[in-house]
PDBQT receptor file of N, H, CA, C and O in Angstrom, charges set to zero:
ATOM      1  N   MET A   1     135.644 -55.630  41.259  1.00  0.00    +0.000 N 
ATOM      2  CA  MET A   1     136.912 -54.993  40.998  1.00  0.00    +0.000 C 
ATOM      3  C   MET A   1     136.944 -53.576  41.566  1.00  0.00    +0.000 C 
ATOM      4  O   MET A   1     138.019 -53.039  41.835  1.00  0.00    +0.000 OA
ATOM      5  N   ARG A   2     135.776 -52.972  41.749  1.00  0.00    +0.000 N 
ATOM      6  H   ARG A   2     134.903 -53.408  41.531  1.00  0.00    +0.000 HD
ATOM      7  CA  ARG A   2     135.769 -51.648  42.378  1.00  0.00    +0.000 C 
ATOM      8  C   ARG A   2     136.329 -51.733  43.792  1.00  0.00    +0.000 C 
ATOM      9  O   ARG A   2     137.057 -50.845  44.235  1.00  0.00    +0.000 OA
ATOM     10  N   LEU A   3     135.983 -52.809  44.499  1.00  0.00    +0.000 N 
ATOM     11  H   LEU A   3     135.392 -53.531  44.140  1.00  0.00    +0.000 HD
ATOM     12  CA  LEU A   3     136.509 -52.994  45.847  1.00  0.00    +0.000 C 
ATOM     13  C   LEU A   3     138.035 -53.115  45.796  1.00  0.00    +0.000 C 
ATOM     14  O   LEU A   3     138.733 -52.500  46.604  1.00  0.00    +0.000 OA
ATOM     15  N   THR A   4     138.541 -53.883  44.875  1.00  0.00    +0.000 N 
ATOM     16  H   THR A   4     137.975 -54.382  44.219  1.00  0.00    +0.000 HD
ATOM     17  CA  THR A   4     139.991 -54.056  44.734  1.00  0.00    +0.000 C 
ATOM     18  C   THR A   4     140.666 -52.715  44.490  1.00  0.00    +0.000 C 
ATOM     19  O   THR A   4     141.650 -52.385  45.152  1.00  0.00    +0.000 OA
ATOM     20  N   ALA A   5     140.147 -51.945  43.550  1.00  0.00    +0.000 N 
ATOM     21  H   ALA A   5     139.348 -52.213  43.012  1.00  0.00    +0.000 HD
ATOM     22  CA  ALA A   5     140.728 -50.639  43.238  1.00  0.00    +0.000 C 
ATOM     23  C   ALA A   5     140.645 -49.711  44.441  1.00  0.00    +0.000 C 
ATOM     24  O   ALA A   5     141.609 -49.011  44.754  1.00  0.00    +0.000 OA
ATOM     25  N   SER A   6     139.505 -49.700  45.112  1.00  0.00    +0.000 N 
ATOM     26  H   SER A   6     138.723 -50.268  44.858  1.00  0.00    +0.000 HD
ATOM     27  CA  SER A   6     139.328 -48.830  46.279  1.00  0.00    +0.000 C 
ATOM     28  C   SER A   6     140.291 -49.194  47.402  1.00  0.00    +0.000 C 
ATOM     29  O   SER A   6     140.892 -48.316  48.022  1.00  0.00    +0.000 OA
ATOM     30  N   LEU A   7     140.436 -50.483  47.661  1.00  0.00    +0.000 N 
ATOM     31  H   LEU A   7     139.948 -51.196  47.158  1.00  0.00    +0.000 HD
ATOM     32  CA  LEU A   7     141.365 -50.919  48.701  1.00  0.00    +0.000 C 
ATOM     33  C   LEU A   7     142.795 -50.505  48.365  1.00  0.00    +0.000 C 
ATOM     34  O   LEU A   7     143.524 -50.012  49.226  1.00  0.00    +0.000 OA
ATOM     35  N   ALA A   8     143.188 -50.707  47.120  1.00  0.00    +0.000 N 
ATOM     36  H   ALA A   8     142.596 -51.108  46.421  1.00  0.00    +0.000 HD
ATOM     37  CA  ALA A   8     144.551 -50.355  46.708  1.00  0.00    +0.000 C 
ATOM     38  C   ALA A   8     144.793 -48.856  46.833  1.00  0.00    +0.000 C 
ATOM     39  O   ALA A   8     145.839 -48.427  47.319  1.00  0.00    +0.000 OA
ATOM     40  N   LEU A   9     143.828 -48.068  46.393  1.00  0.00    +0.000 N 
ATOM     41  H   LEU A   9     142.978 -48.417  45.998  1.00  0.00    +0.000 HD
ATOM     42  CA  LEU A   9     143.997 -46.616  46.424  1.00  0.00    +0.000 C 
ATOM     43  C   LEU A   9     143.960 -46.048  47.841  1.00  0.00    +0.000 C 
ATOM     44  O   LEU A   9     144.473 -44.956  48.088  1.00  0.00    +0.000 OA
ATOM     45  N   SER A  10     143.360 -46.780  48.765  1.00  0.00    +0.000 N 
ATOM     46  H   SER A  10     142.943 -47.667  48.565  1.00  0.00    +0.000 HD
ATOM     47  CA  SER A  10     143.289 -46.291  50.145  1.00  0.00    +0.000 C 
ATOM     48  C   SER A  10     144.403 -46.876  51.021  1.00  0.00    +0.000 C 
ATOM     49  O   SER A  10     144.393 -46.703  52.240  1.00  0.00    +0.000 OA
ATOM     50  N   GLY A  11     145.358 -47.565  50.398  1.00  0.00    +0.000 N 
ATOM     51  H   GLY A  11     145.366 -47.706  49.408  1.00  0.00    +0.000 HD
ATOM     52  CA  GLY A  11     146.526 -48.040  51.124  1.00  0.00    +0.000 C 
ATOM     53  C   GLY A  11     146.388 -49.416  51.752  1.00  0.00    +0.000 C 
ATOM     54  O   GLY A  11     147.254 -49.829  52.523  1.00  0.00    +0.000 OA
ATOM     55  N   HIS A  12     145.327 -50.126  51.441  1.00  0.00    +0.000 N 
ATOM     56  H   HIS A  12     144.623 -49.791  50.815  1.00  0.00    +0.000 HD
ATOM     57  CA  HIS A  12     145.126 -51.477  51.970  1.00  0.00    +0.000 C 
ATOM     58  C   HIS A  12     145.618 -52.489  50.936  1.00  0.00    +0.000 C 
ATOM     59  O   HIS A  12     144.837 -53.245  50.359  1.00  0.00    +0.000 OA
ATOM     60  N   ASP A  13     146.925 -52.481  50.719  1.00  0.00    +0.000 N 
ATOM     61  H   ASP A  13     147.559 -51.866  51.187  1.00  0.00    +0.000 HD
ATOM     62  CA  ASP A  13     147.526 -53.265  49.642  1.00  0.00    +0.000 C 
ATOM     63  C   ASP A  13     147.313 -54.765  49.786  1.00  0.00    +0.000 C 
ATOM     64  O   ASP A  13     147.021 -55.439  48.798  1.00  0.00    +0.000 OA
ATOM     65  N   ALA A  14     147.450 -55.298  50.983  1.00  0.00    +0.000 N 
ATOM     66  H   ALA A  14     147.687 -54.750  51.786  1.00  0.00    +0.000 HD
ATOM     67  CA  ALA A  14     147.287 -56.748  51.180  1.00  0.00    +0.000 C 
ATOM     68  C   ALA A  14     145.864 -57.190  50.852  1.00  0.00    +0.000 C 
ATOM     69  O   ALA A  14     145.658 -58.204  50.186  1.00  0.00    +0.000 OA
ATOM     70  N   GLU A  15     144.894 -56.427  51.321  1.00  0.00    +0.000 N 
ATOM     71  H   GLU A  15     145.061 -55.602  51.862  1.00  0.00    +0.000 HD
ATOM     72  CA  GLU A  15     143.501 -56.773  51.041  1.00  0.00    +0.000 C 
ATOM     73  C   GLU A  15     143.189 -56.629  49.548  1.00  0.00    +0.000 C 
ATOM     74  O   GLU A  15     142.443 -57.429  48.983  1.00  0.00    +0.000 OA
ATOM     75  N   ALA A  16     143.766 -55.603  48.915  1.00  0.00    +0.000 N 
ATOM     76  H   ALA A  16     144.372 -54.953  49.374  1.00  0.00    +0.000 HD
ATOM     77  CA  ALA A  16     143.549 -55.391  47.484  1.00  0.00    +0.000 C 
ATOM     78  C   ALA A  16     144.085 -56.575  46.684  1.00  0.00    +0.000 C 
ATOM     79  O   ALA A  16     143.416 -57.066  45.775  1.00  0.00    +0.000 OA
ATOM     80  N   ARG A  17     145.279 -57.030  47.017  1.00  0.00    +0.000 N 
ATOM     81  H   ARG A  17     145.823 -56.632  47.755  1.00  0.00    +0.000 HD
ATOM     82  CA  ARG A  17     145.859 -58.180  46.309  1.00  0.00    +0.000 C 
ATOM     83  C   ARG A  17     145.032 -59.445  46.547  1.00  0.00    +0.000 C 
ATOM     84  O   ARG A  17     144.849 -60.254  45.637  1.00  0.00    +0.000 OA
ATOM     85  N   GLU A  18     144.538 -59.609  47.766  1.00  0.00    +0.000 N 
ATOM     86  H   GLU A  18     144.687 -58.952  48.505  1.00  0.00    +0.000 HD
ATOM     87  CA  GLU A  18     143.718 -60.770  48.082  1.00  0.00    +0.000 C 
ATOM     88  C   GLU A  18     142.419 -60.778  47.262  1.00  0.00    +0.000 C 
ATOM     89  O   GLU A  18     142.026 -61.813  46.725  1.00  0.00    +0.000 OA
ATOM     90  N   THR A  19     141.767 -59.630  47.171  1.00  0.00    +0.000 N 
ATOM     91  H   THR A  19     142.086 -58.788  47.607  1.00  0.00    +0.000 HD
ATOM     92  CA  THR A  19     140.533 -59.582  46.381  1.00  0.00    +0.000 C 
ATOM     93  C   THR A  19     140.831 -59.773  44.894  1.00  0.00    +0.000 C 
ATOM     94  O   THR A  19     140.037 -60.376  44.173  1.00  0.00    +0.000 OA
ATOM     95  N   LEU A  20     141.972 -59.261  44.438  1.00  0.00    +0.000 N 
ATOM     96  H   LEU A  20     142.618 -58.771  45.024  1.00  0.00    +0.000 HD
ATOM     97  CA  LEU A  20     142.363 -59.461  43.041  1.00  0.00    +0.000 C 
ATOM     98  C   LEU A  20     142.591 -60.941  42.752  1.00  0.00    +0.000 C 
ATOM     99  O   LEU A  20     142.135 -61.453  41.730  1.00  0.00    +0.000 OA
ATOM    100  N   LEU A  21     143.287 -61.621  43.638  1.00  0.00    +0.000 N 
ATOM    101  H   LEU A  21     143.657 -61.205  44.468  1.00  0.00    +0.000 HD
ATOM    102  CA  LEU A  21     143.532 -63.053  43.437  1.00  0.00    +0.000 C 
ATOM    103  C   LEU A  21     142.224 -63.846  43.436  1.00  0.00    +0.000 C 
ATOM    104  O   LEU A  21     142.067 -64.778  42.648  1.00  0.00    +0.000 OA
ATOM    105  N   ARG A  22     141.298 -63.485  44.301  1.00  0.00    +0.000 N 
ATOM    106  H   ARG A  22     141.425 -62.727  44.941  1.00  0.00    +0.000 HD
ATOM    107  CA  ARG A  22     139.990 -64.154  44.307  1.00  0.00    +0.000 C 
ATOM    108  C   ARG A  22     139.257 -63.924  42.988  1.00  0.00    +0.000 C 
ATOM    109  O   ARG A  22     138.665 -64.846  42.426  1.00  0.00    +0.000 OA
ATOM    110  N   TYR A  23     139.303 -62.700  42.507  1.00  0.00    +0.000 N 
ATOM    111  H   TYR A  23     139.784 -61.951  42.964  1.00  0.00    +0.000 HD
ATOM    112  CA  TYR A  23     138.660 -62.366  41.238  1.00  0.00    +0.000 C 
ATOM    113  C   TYR A  23     139.271 -63.164  40.085  1.00  0.00    +0.000 C 
ATOM    114  O   TYR A  23     138.551 -63.740  39.269  1.00  0.00    +0.000 OA
ATOM    115  N   LEU A  24     140.602 -63.191  40.028  1.00  0.00    +0.000 N 
ATOM    116  H   LEU A  24     141.187 -62.723  40.691  1.00  0.00    +0.000 HD
ATOM    117  CA  LEU A  24     141.281 -63.893  38.934  1.00  0.00    +0.000 C 
ATOM    118  C   LEU A  24     141.069 -65.402  38.988  1.00  0.00    +0.000 C 
ATOM    119  O   LEU A  24     141.224 -66.084  37.975  1.00  0.00    +0.000 OA
ATOM    120  N   ALA A  25     140.718 -65.925  40.151  1.00  0.00    +0.000 N 
ATOM    121  H   ALA A  25     140.592 -65.371  40.974  1.00  0.00    +0.000 HD
ATOM    122  CA  ALA A  25     140.472 -67.366  40.291  1.00  0.00    +0.000 C 
ATOM    123  C   ALA A  25     139.063 -67.768  39.857  1.00  0.00    +0.000 C 
ATOM    124  O   ALA A  25     138.768 -68.959  39.762  1.00  0.00    +0.000 OA
ATOM    125  N   LEU A  26     138.202 -66.808  39.596  1.00  0.00    +0.000 N 
ATOM    126  H   LEU A  26     138.442 -65.840  39.673  1.00  0.00    +0.000 HD
ATOM    127  CA  LEU A  26     136.837 -67.137  39.178  1.00  0.00    +0.000 C 
ATOM    128  C   LEU A  26     136.849 -67.842  37.821  1.00  0.00    +0.000 C 
ATOM    129  O   LEU A  26     137.595 -67.448  36.925  1.00  0.00    +0.000 OA
ATOM    130  N   PRO A  27     136.029 -68.878  37.668  1.00  0.00    +0.000 N 
ATOM    131  CA  PRO A  27     135.998 -69.626  36.401  1.00  0.00    +0.000 C 
ATOM    132  C   PRO A  27     135.023 -69.012  35.396  1.00  0.00    +0.000 C 
ATOM    133  O   PRO A  27     134.240 -69.730  34.774  1.00  0.00    +0.000 OA
ATOM    134  N   LEU A  28     135.066 -67.707  35.237  1.00  0.00    +0.000 N 
ATOM    135  H   LEU A  28     135.701 -67.124  35.743  1.00  0.00    +0.000 HD
ATOM    136  CA  LEU A  28     134.144 -67.009  34.345  1.00  0.00    +0.000 C 
ATOM    137  C   LEU A  28     134.905 -66.334  33.218  1.00  0.00    +0.000 C 
ATOM    138  O   LEU A  28     136.123 -66.170  33.282  1.00  0.00    +0.000 OA
ATOM    139  N   ASP A  29     134.171 -65.946  32.188  1.00  0.00    +0.000 N 
ATOM    140  H   ASP A  29     133.181 -66.079  32.136  1.00  0.00    +0.000 HD
ATOM    141  CA  ASP A  29     134.760 -65.182  31.094  1.00  0.00    +0.000 C 
ATOM    142  C   ASP A  29     134.729 -63.708  31.496  1.00  0.00    +0.000 C 
ATOM    143  O   ASP A  29     133.781 -62.987  31.184  1.00  0.00    +0.000 OA
ATOM    144  N   ILE A  30     135.767 -63.277  32.185  1.00  0.00    +0.000 N 
ATOM    145  H   ILE A  30     136.537 -63.863  32.438  1.00  0.00    +0.000 HD
ATOM    146  CA  ILE A  30     135.851 -61.922  32.715  1.00  0.00    +0.000 C 
ATOM    147  C   ILE A  30     137.169 -61.297  32.281  1.00  0.00    +0.000 C 
ATOM    148  O   ILE A  30     138.116 -62.011  31.951  1.00  0.00    +0.000 OA
ATOM    149  N   PRO A  31     137.235 -59.962  32.279  1.00  0.00    +0.000 N 
ATOM    150  CA  PRO A  31     138.509 -59.319  31.948  1.00  0.00    +0.000 C 
ATOM    151  C   PRO A  31     139.572 -59.674  32.979  1.00  0.00    +0.000 C 
ATOM    152  O   PRO A  31     139.332 -59.588  34.184  1.00  0.00    +0.000 OA
ATOM    153  N   ARG A  32     140.734 -60.067  32.506  1.00  0.00    +0.000 N 
ATOM    154  H   ARG A  32     140.929 -60.136  31.527  1.00  0.00    +0.000 HD
ATOM    155  CA  ARG A  32     141.828 -60.465  33.396  1.00  0.00    +0.000 C 
ATOM    156  C   ARG A  32     143.080 -59.628  33.208  1.00  0.00    +0.000 C 
ATOM    157  O   ARG A  32     144.107 -59.890  33.834  1.00  0.00    +0.000 OA
ATOM    158  N   THR A  33     142.998 -58.618  32.346  1.00  0.00    +0.000 N 
ATOM    159  H   THR A  33     142.163 -58.405  31.837  1.00  0.00    +0.000 HD
ATOM    160  CA  THR A  33     144.131 -57.708  32.134  1.00  0.00    +0.000 C 
ATOM    161  C   THR A  33     143.595 -56.292  31.983  1.00  0.00    +0.000 C 
ATOM    162  O   THR A  33     142.401 -56.091  31.760  1.00  0.00    +0.000 OA
ATOM    163  N   MET A  34     144.478 -55.318  32.103  1.00  0.00    +0.000 N 
ATOM    164  H   MET A  34     145.448 -55.481  32.284  1.00  0.00    +0.000 HD
ATOM    165  CA  MET A  34     144.083 -53.929  31.904  1.00  0.00    +0.000 C 
ATOM    166  C   MET A  34     143.572 -53.723  30.480  1.00  0.00    +0.000 C 
ATOM    167  O   MET A  34     142.599 -53.000  30.268  1.00  0.00    +0.000 OA
ATOM    168  N   THR A  35     144.216 -54.349  29.514  1.00  0.00    +0.000 N 
ATOM    169  H   THR A  35     145.007 -54.936  29.686  1.00  0.00    +0.000 HD
ATOM    170  CA  THR A  35     143.799 -54.216  28.120  1.00  0.00    +0.000 C 
ATOM    171  C   THR A  35     142.365 -54.702  27.939  1.00  0.00    +0.000 C 
ATOM    172  O   THR A  35     141.581 -54.064  27.237  1.00  0.00    +0.000 OA
ATOM    173  N   GLN A  36     142.016 -55.818  28.562  1.00  0.00    +0.000 N 
ATOM    174  H   GLN A  36     142.653 -56.336  29.133  1.00  0.00    +0.000 HD
ATOM    175  CA  GLN A  36     140.658 -56.347  28.460  1.00  0.00    +0.000 C 
ATOM    176  C   GLN A  36     139.648 -55.439  29.154  1.00  0.00    +0.000 C 
ATOM    177  O   GLN A  36     138.538 -55.251  28.654  1.00  0.00    +0.000 OA
ATOM    178  N   PHE A  37     140.018 -54.883  30.287  1.00  0.00    +0.000 N 
ATOM    179  H   PHE A  37     140.920 -55.036  30.693  1.00  0.00    +0.000 HD
ATOM    180  CA  PHE A  37     139.119 -53.945  30.966  1.00  0.00    +0.000 C 
ATOM    181  C   PHE A  37     138.870 -52.720  30.105  1.00  0.00    +0.000 C 
ATOM    182  O   PHE A  37     137.731 -52.274  29.967  1.00  0.00    +0.000 OA
ATOM    183  N   LYS A  38     139.929 -52.178  29.527  1.00  0.00    +0.000 N 
ATOM    184  H   LYS A  38     140.854 -52.540  29.639  1.00  0.00    +0.000 HD
ATOM    185  CA  LYS A  38     139.789 -50.980  28.701  1.00  0.00    +0.000 C 
ATOM    186  C   LYS A  38     138.939 -51.246  27.463  1.00  0.00    +0.000 C 
ATOM    187  O   LYS A  38     138.218 -50.361  27.002  1.00  0.00    +0.000 OA
ATOM    188  N   ALA A  39     139.020 -52.454  26.927  1.00  0.00    +0.000 N 
ATOM    189  H   ALA A  39     139.606 -53.173  27.301  1.00  0.00    +0.000 HD
ATOM    190  CA  ALA A  39     138.216 -52.800  25.753  1.00  0.00    +0.000 C 
ATOM    191  C   ALA A  39     136.728 -52.826  26.080  1.00  0.00    +0.000 C 
ATOM    192  O   ALA A  39     135.898 -52.649  25.188  1.00  0.00    +0.000 OA
ATOM    193  N   ARG A  40     136.381 -53.042  27.337  1.00  0.00    +0.000 N 
ATOM    194  H   ARG A  40     137.055 -53.185  28.062  1.00  0.00    +0.000 HD
ATOM    195  CA  ARG A  40     134.974 -53.095  27.756  1.00  0.00    +0.000 C 
ATOM    196  C   ARG A  40     134.475 -51.785  28.344  1.00  0.00    +0.000 C 
ATOM    197  O   ARG A  40     133.342 -51.716  28.819  1.00  0.00    +0.000 OA
ATOM    198  N   GLN A  41     135.296 -50.754  28.320  1.00  0.00    +0.000 N 
ATOM    199  H   GLN A  41     136.217 -50.810  27.934  1.00  0.00    +0.000 HD
ATOM    200  CA  GLN A  41     134.873 -49.452  28.842  1.00  0.00    +0.000 C 
ATOM    201  C   GLN A  41     133.735 -48.936  27.974  1.00  0.00    +0.000 C 
ATOM    202  O   GLN A  41     133.924 -48.723  26.777  1.00  0.00    +0.000 OA
ATOM    203  N   PRO A  42     132.548 -48.730  28.558  1.00  0.00    +0.000 N 
ATOM    204  CA  PRO A  42     131.358 -48.468  27.754  1.00  0.00    +0.000 C 
ATOM    205  C   PRO A  42     131.299 -47.108  27.078  1.00  0.00    +0.000 C 
ATOM    206  O   PRO A  42     130.854 -47.018  25.934  1.00  0.00    +0.000 OA
ATOM    207  N   PHE A  43     131.730 -46.058  27.741  1.00  0.00    +0.000 N 
ATOM    208  H   PHE A  43     132.092 -46.131  28.671  1.00  0.00    +0.000 HD
ATOM    209  CA  PHE A  43     131.591 -44.717  27.181  1.00  0.00    +0.000 C 
ATOM    210  C   PHE A  43     132.876 -43.953  27.365  1.00  0.00    +0.000 C 
ATOM    211  O   PHE A  43     133.704 -44.299  28.209  1.00  0.00    +0.000 OA
ATOM    212  N   ASP A  44     133.043 -42.910  26.572  1.00  0.00    +0.000 N 
ATOM    213  H   ASP A  44     132.371 -42.629  25.887  1.00  0.00    +0.000 HD
ATOM    214  CA  ASP A  44     134.236 -42.090  26.684  1.00  0.00    +0.000 C 
ATOM    215  C   ASP A  44     133.823 -40.620  26.791  1.00  0.00    +0.000 C 
ATOM    216  O   ASP A  44     133.855 -39.880  25.808  1.00  0.00    +0.000 OA
ATOM    217  N   THR A  45     133.439 -40.219  27.988  1.00  0.00    +0.000 N 
ATOM    218  H   THR A  45     133.412 -40.821  28.786  1.00  0.00    +0.000 HD
ATOM    219  CA  THR A  45     133.128 -38.828  28.271  1.00  0.00    +0.000 C 
ATOM    220  C   THR A  45     134.170 -38.327  29.268  1.00  0.00    +0.000 C 
ATOM    221  O   THR A  45     134.819 -39.135  29.931  1.00  0.00    +0.000 OA
ATOM    222  N   PRO A  46     134.343 -37.015  29.385  1.00  0.00    +0.000 N 
ATOM    223  CA  PRO A  46     135.358 -36.516  30.337  1.00  0.00    +0.000 C 
ATOM    224  C   PRO A  46     135.145 -37.031  31.760  1.00  0.00    +0.000 C 
ATOM    225  O   PRO A  46     136.110 -37.403  32.428  1.00  0.00    +0.000 OA
ATOM    226  N   TYR A  47     133.901 -37.057  32.232  1.00  0.00    +0.000 N 
ATOM    227  H   TYR A  47     133.118 -36.754  31.689  1.00  0.00    +0.000 HD
ATOM    228  CA  TYR A  47     133.635 -37.533  33.588  1.00  0.00    +0.000 C 
ATOM    229  C   TYR A  47     134.023 -39.002  33.726  1.00  0.00    +0.000 C 
ATOM    230  O   TYR A  47     134.734 -39.373  34.659  1.00  0.00    +0.000 OA
ATOM    231  N   LEU A  48     133.561 -39.831  32.805  1.00  0.00    +0.000 N 
ATOM    232  H   LEU A  48     132.983 -39.529  32.047  1.00  0.00    +0.000 HD
ATOM    233  CA  LEU A  48     133.864 -41.252  32.887  1.00  0.00    +0.000 C 
ATOM    234  C   LEU A  48     135.339 -41.529  32.649  1.00  0.00    +0.000 C 
ATOM    235  O   LEU A  48     135.885 -42.465  33.233  1.00  0.00    +0.000 OA
ATOM    236  N   ARG A  49     135.988 -40.756  31.822  1.00  0.00    +0.000 N 
ATOM    237  H   ARG A  49     135.544 -39.995  31.348  1.00  0.00    +0.000 HD
ATOM    238  CA  ARG A  49     137.416 -40.939  31.591  1.00  0.00    +0.000 C 
ATOM    239  C   ARG A  49     138.178 -40.738  32.901  1.00  0.00    +0.000 C 
ATOM    240  O   ARG A  49     139.086 -41.508  33.215  1.00  0.00    +0.000 OA
ATOM    241  N   ASN A  50     137.816 -39.718  33.657  1.00  0.00    +0.000 N 
ATOM    242  H   ASN A  50     137.078 -39.093  33.402  1.00  0.00    +0.000 HD
ATOM    243  CA  ASN A  50     138.466 -39.480  34.954  1.00  0.00    +0.000 C 
ATOM    244  C   ASN A  50     138.184 -40.631  35.913  1.00  0.00    +0.000 C 
ATOM    245  O   ASN A  50     139.079 -41.080  36.630  1.00  0.00    +0.000 OA
ATOM    246  N   TYR A  51     136.951 -41.102  35.926  1.00  0.00    +0.000 N 
ATOM    247  H   TYR A  51     136.225 -40.737  35.343  1.00  0.00    +0.000 HD
ATOM    248  CA  TYR A  51     136.592 -42.223  36.798  1.00  0.00    +0.000 C 
ATOM    249  C   TYR A  51     137.417 -43.455  36.442  1.00  0.00    +0.000 C 
ATOM    250  O   TYR A  51     138.027 -44.071  37.315  1.00  0.00    +0.000 OA
ATOM    251  N   TYR A  52     137.434 -43.809  35.170  1.00  0.00    +0.000 N 
ATOM    252  H   TYR A  52     136.938 -43.308  34.461  1.00  0.00    +0.000 HD
ATOM    253  CA  TYR A  52     138.158 -45.010  34.742  1.00  0.00    +0.000 C 
ATOM    254  C   TYR A  52     139.668 -44.867  34.926  1.00  0.00    +0.000 C 
ATOM    255  O   TYR A  52     140.341 -45.844  35.255  1.00  0.00    +0.000 OA
ATOM    256  N   ASP A  53     140.205 -43.676  34.720  1.00  0.00    +0.000 N 
ATOM    257  H   ASP A  53     139.659 -42.883  34.453  1.00  0.00    +0.000 HD
ATOM    258  CA  ASP A  53     141.640 -43.480  34.961  1.00  0.00    +0.000 C 
ATOM    259  C   ASP A  53     141.984 -43.805  36.412  1.00  0.00    +0.000 C 
ATOM    260  O   ASP A  53     142.987 -44.467  36.681  1.00  0.00    +0.000 OA
ATOM    261  N   ARG A  54     141.169 -43.349  37.328  1.00  0.00    +0.000 N 
ATOM    262  H   ARG A  54     140.355 -42.811  37.109  1.00  0.00    +0.000 HD
ATOM    263  CA  ARG A  54     141.404 -43.615  38.757  1.00  0.00    +0.000 C 
ATOM    264  C   ARG A  54     141.195 -45.097  39.066  1.00  0.00    +0.000 C 
ATOM    265  O   ARG A  54     141.968 -45.695  39.815  1.00  0.00    +0.000 OA
ATOM    266  N   PHE A  55     140.141 -45.688  38.485  1.00  0.00    +0.000 N 
ATOM    267  H   PHE A  55     139.513 -45.202  37.877  1.00  0.00    +0.000 HD
ATOM    268  CA  PHE A  55     139.847 -47.107  38.658  1.00  0.00    +0.000 C 
ATOM    269  C   PHE A  55     141.024 -47.955  38.175  1.00  0.00    +0.000 C 
ATOM    270  O   PHE A  55     141.456 -48.876  38.869  1.00  0.00    +0.000 OA
ATOM    271  N   TYR A  56     141.536 -47.646  36.993  1.00  0.00    +0.000 N 
ATOM    272  H   TYR A  56     141.185 -46.899  36.429  1.00  0.00    +0.000 HD
ATOM    273  CA  TYR A  56     142.667 -48.391  36.437  1.00  0.00    +0.000 C 
ATOM    274  C   TYR A  56     143.929 -48.203  37.275  1.00  0.00    +0.000 C 
ATOM    275  O   TYR A  56     144.729 -49.128  37.413  1.00  0.00    +0.000 OA
ATOM    276  N   GLN A  57     144.103 -47.024  37.827  1.00  0.00    +0.000 N 
ATOM    277  H   GLN A  57     143.452 -46.273  37.715  1.00  0.00    +0.000 HD
ATOM    278  CA  GLN A  57     145.248 -46.777  38.697  1.00  0.00    +0.000 C 
ATOM    279  C   GLN A  57     145.198 -47.726  39.904  1.00  0.00    +0.000 C 
ATOM    280  O   GLN A  57     146.218 -48.291  40.296  1.00  0.00    +0.000 OA
ATOM    281  N   GLY A  58     144.021 -47.893  40.478  1.00  0.00    +0.000 N 
ATOM    282  H   GLY A  58     143.192 -47.434  40.160  1.00  0.00    +0.000 HD
ATOM    283  CA  GLY A  58     143.869 -48.798  41.609  1.00  0.00    +0.000 C 
ATOM    284  C   GLY A  58     144.118 -50.250  41.224  1.00  0.00    +0.000 C 
ATOM    285  O   GLY A  58     144.754 -50.991  41.972  1.00  0.00    +0.000 OA
ATOM    286  N   LEU A  59     143.616 -50.660  40.055  1.00  0.00    +0.000 N 
ATOM    287  H   LEU A  59     143.098 -50.057  39.447  1.00  0.00    +0.000 HD
ATOM    288  CA  LEU A  59     143.830 -52.039  39.613  1.00  0.00    +0.000 C 
ATOM    289  C   LEU A  59     145.313 -52.308  39.357  1.00  0.00    +0.000 C 
ATOM    290  O   LEU A  59     145.817 -53.383  39.682  1.00  0.00    +0.000 OA
ATOM    291  N   ARG A  60     145.998 -51.347  38.782  1.00  0.00    +0.000 N 
ATOM    292  H   ARG A  60     145.589 -50.474  38.517  1.00  0.00    +0.000 HD
ATOM    293  CA  ARG A  60     147.445 -51.509  38.561  1.00  0.00    +0.000 C 
ATOM    294  C   ARG A  60     148.176 -51.645  39.895  1.00  0.00    +0.000 C 
ATOM    295  O   ARG A  60     149.051 -52.496  40.054  1.00  0.00    +0.000 OA
ATOM    296  N   LYS A  61     147.806 -50.798  40.841  1.00  0.00    +0.000 N 
ATOM    297  H   LYS A  61     147.096 -50.106  40.711  1.00  0.00    +0.000 HD
ATOM    298  CA  LYS A  61     148.458 -50.835  42.147  1.00  0.00    +0.000 C 
ATOM    299  C   LYS A  61     148.214 -52.180  42.837  1.00  0.00    +0.000 C 
ATOM    300  O   LYS A  61     149.075 -52.669  43.568  1.00  0.00    +0.000 OA
ATOM    301  N   ALA A  62     147.039 -52.775  42.604  1.00  0.00    +0.000 N 
ATOM    302  H   ALA A  62     146.340 -52.378  42.009  1.00  0.00    +0.000 HD
ATOM    303  CA  ALA A  62     146.728 -54.074  43.201  1.00  0.00    +0.000 C 
ATOM    304  C   ALA A  62     147.471 -55.210  42.504  1.00  0.00    +0.000 C 
ATOM    305  O   ALA A  62     147.605 -56.298  43.065  1.00  0.00    +0.000 OA
ATOM    306  N   GLY A  63     147.956 -54.967  41.283  1.00  0.00    +0.000 N 
ATOM    307  H   GLY A  63     147.848 -54.084  40.827  1.00  0.00    +0.000 HD
ATOM    308  CA  GLY A  63     148.759 -55.973  40.604  1.00  0.00    +0.000 C 
ATOM    309  C   GLY A  63     148.137 -56.590  39.365  1.00  0.00    +0.000 C 
ATOM    310  O   GLY A  63     148.640 -57.596  38.865  1.00  0.00    +0.000 OA
ATOM    311  N   LEU A  64     147.044 -56.008  38.852  1.00  0.00    +0.000 N 
ATOM    312  H   LEU A  64     146.635 -55.191  39.259  1.00  0.00    +0.000 HD
ATOM    313  CA  LEU A  64     146.452 -56.548  37.628  1.00  0.00    +0.000 C 
ATOM    314  C   LEU A  64     147.420 -56.328  36.462  1.00  0.00    +0.000 C 
ATOM    315  O   LEU A  64     147.882 -55.205  36.259  1.00  0.00    +0.000 OA
ATOM    316  N   PRO A  65     147.735 -57.368  35.698  1.00  0.00    +0.000 N 
ATOM    317  CA  PRO A  65     148.700 -57.207  34.592  1.00  0.00    +0.000 C 
ATOM    318  C   PRO A  65     148.142 -56.349  33.465  1.00  0.00    +0.000 C 
ATOM    319  O   PRO A  65     146.931 -56.299  33.254  1.00  0.00    +0.000 OA
ATOM    320  N   GLU A  66     149.026 -55.678  32.750  1.00  0.00    +0.000 N 
ATOM    321  H   GLU A  66     150.010 -55.718  32.922  1.00  0.00    +0.000 HD
ATOM    322  CA  GLU A  66     148.614 -54.853  31.611  1.00  0.00    +0.000 C 
ATOM    323  C   GLU A  66     148.076 -55.710  30.474  1.00  0.00    +0.000 C 
ATOM    324  O   GLU A  66     147.052 -55.388  29.872  1.00  0.00    +0.000 OA
ATOM    325  N   GLN A  67     148.784 -56.819  30.182  1.00  0.00    +0.000 N 
ATOM    326  H   GLN A  67     149.616 -57.081  30.672  1.00  0.00    +0.000 HD
ATOM    327  CA  GLN A  67     148.351 -57.687  29.068  1.00  0.00    +0.000 C 
ATOM    328  C   GLN A  67     148.436 -59.124  29.450  1.00  0.00    +0.000 C 
ATOM    329  O   GLN A  67     148.114 -59.997  28.644  1.00  0.00    +0.000 OA
TER     330      GLN A  67
């Protein structure tokens, strides 16, 4: 998902959506919404909060649903 977020944030929207669709098609028990990703955020420090805010921004831009 880091690749998806990075692609979206760097303006490669088509590639970001493609990687997101591949991720969502995996038959694993993985987070599939922003809410699920946030629930698995391991720590809450100022540095990590900034990192995750940017990461989530990229996932939203790629099209990951909120819920």
